C-alpha positions in Angstrom: 6.1 -6.0 -16.8 8.7 -8.7 -16.1 7.6 -8.8 -12.4 4.0 -9.3 -13.5 4.9 -12.2 -15.7 6.9 -13.9 -12.9 4.0 -13.8 -10.3 1.1 -14.8 -12.5 -1.7 -16.5 -10.5 -0.6 -15.1 -7.1 -2.4 -13.5 -4.2 -1.8 -9.7 -4.1 -2.7 -6.9 -1.6 -2.8 -3.4 -3.0 -3.2 -0.5 -0.6 -4.6 2.7 -2.0 -6.0 0.5 -4.8 -9.2 2.4 -5.4 -7.6 5.2 -7.4 -4.4 6.6 -9.1 -1.3 4.4 -9.2 -2.8 1.8 -6.9 -5.8 1.3 -9.1 -3.7 0.9 -12.2 -1.6 -1.7 -10.3 -4.6 -3.6 -9.1 -6.0 -3.7 -12.6 -2.7 -4.9 -14.1 -2.4 -7.7 -11.6 -6.1 -8.8 -12.2 -5.5 -8.8 -15.9 -2.4 -10.9 -15.3 -4.5 -13.6 -13.7 -3.8 -12.8 -10.1 -6.3 -12.5 -7.2 -6.3 -9.0 -5.7 -7.3 -7.6 -2.3 -7.8 -3.8 -2.7 -7.5 -1.8 0.5 -8.8 1.8 0.6 -10.3 4.2 3.0 -13.6 5.1 1.2 -16.3 2.4 1.0 -18.0 4.0 -2.0 -14.7 3.9 -4.0 -14.3 0.2 -3.1 -17.8 -0.5 -4.3 -17.0 1.2 -7.6 -13.8 -0.7 -8.1 -15.4 -4.0 -7.2 -18.0 -3.5 -9.9 -15.5 -2.1 -12.4 -12.8 -4.7 -12.0 -14.8 -7.9 -11.3 -14.8 -8.5 -15.1 -11.0 -8.9 -15.0 -10.7 -11.6 -12.3 -11.1 -12.3 -8.6 -11.1 -9.0 -6.7 -11.8 -8.5 -3.0 -12.0 -5.3 -1.1 -11.5 -4.2 2.5 -12.1 -0.7 3.9 -9.2 0.4 6.1 -7.1 3.4 6.9 -3.5 2.1 6.8 -2.5 4.6 9.5 -4.7 2.9 12.0 -3.3 -0.2 13.7 -6.7 -1.9 14.3 -7.7 -1.4 10.7 -4.4 -2.9 9.5 -4.9 -5.9 11.8 -8.3 -6.3 10.1 -6.6 -6.4 6.7 -4.1 -9.0 7.9 -6.9 -11.1 9.4 -9.0 -10.8 6.2 -6.0 -11.9 4.2 -5.4 -14.9 6.4 -9.0 -15.8 6.3 -9.4 -15.3 2.6 -6.2 -17.0 1.3 -4.1 -18.1 4.3 -1.1 -16.7 2.4 -0.1 -13.7 0.4 2.5 -13.4 -2.3 2.8 -9.6 -2.8 2.0 -6.6 -0.8 2.0 -3.3 -2.7 2.0 -0.3 -0.4 0.7 2.5 -2.7 -1.6 4.3 -0.3 -0.4 7.9 0.1 -1.3 11.5 0.2 0.6 14.8 -0.4 -0.4 16.2 2.9 0.0 19.9 3.7 1.0 22.0 0.7 2.8 25.3 1.3 5.9 26.6 2.8 7.1 25.2 6.1 6.2 28.4 7.9 2.6 28.3 6.6 1.4 24.7 6.6 -1.0 23.3 9.1 0.9 21.0 11.4 -2.1 18.5 11.7 -2.2 18.1 7.9 1.6 17.8 7.8 1.5 15.0 10.4 -1.3 13.2 8.5 1.0 12.6 5.5 3.6 10.9 7.7 0.9 8.8 9.4 -0.4 7.5 6.0 2.7 7.4 3.9 5.3 6.3 6.4 3.5 4.9 9.4 0.9 3.2 7.2 3.6 1.6 5.1 5.3 0.4 8.3 2.0 -1.0 9.8 1.1 -2.9 6.6 4.6 -4.3 6.1 4.8 -5.4 9.7 1.4 -7.1 9.6 1.9 -8.9 6.3 5.5 -9.8 6.9 4.4 -12.0 9.7 2.3 -14.0 7.2 5.2 -14.0 4.6 7.7 -15.2 7.2 5.4 -18.1 8.1 5.2 -19.2 4.4 8.9 -18.3 3.9 8.1 -16.3 0.8 6.7 -13.0 -0.3 7.5 -9.6 -1.9 6.8 -6.2 -0.4 6.8 -3.2 -2.7 6.8 0.3 -1.2 6.4 3.5 -3.1 9.0 6.1 -2.2 8.9 8.6 -5.1 9.5 12.1 -4.1 11.9 11.2 -1.2 15.2 11.7 -3.0 15.5 15.5 -3.3 13.9 18.9 -2.6 10.3 19.3 -3.5 9.4 22.9 -2.3 6.0 23.3 -0.7 5.6 19.5 -0.1 7.7 19.0 3.0 5.5 16.5 4.6 5.3 14.4 1.4 9.0 14.5 0.9 9.8 13.7 4.5 7.4 10.8 4.5 8.7 9.3 1.3 12.3 9.8 2.3 11.4 7.8 5.4 9.8 5.1 3.3 12.9 4.8 1.2 15.2 4.3 4.3 12.5 2.0 5.9 12.4 -0.2 2.7 16.2 -0.6 2.6 16.3 -1.5 6.2 13.4 -4.0 6.1 14.8 -5.6 3.0 18.0 -6.4 5.0 16.0 -7.6 8.1 13.7 -10.0 6.1 16.1 -11.4 3.4 
């Protein structure tokens, strides 16, 4: 809550903002008086959130899979064209991935969790950090829950979130 009060009236990007935690975060920022760009994979969910949240403030949407470099470049270009700056990036896009024991899970599904949760966080942070460095200001918030201990049957999720945790600590040092 204190973070919200400190950044009132800012420009915010929320990945995974069409449902779950990302949706709640987008709503909170809008109700706080911030402008929000919601990034999500499914166009129909973006349409719904646009209609649902437009009553709270200025909301924009862009369809993108954060694990795809071209899509992330489009998000950065959209941000630059829309605002020319950004105050906060919230990387909340994520999936559980393959669920089951390590001997039984589908490797393609296992890899997809790393692509979205870890590589997507990297791509978004990398793209938006360029803009933040130009303006000499900005905050990047990454979700790493589930990466601090065993979580049986969710190896891809835990591996990706553990990676996000280490990535976040390292990027914080690089960009401070």
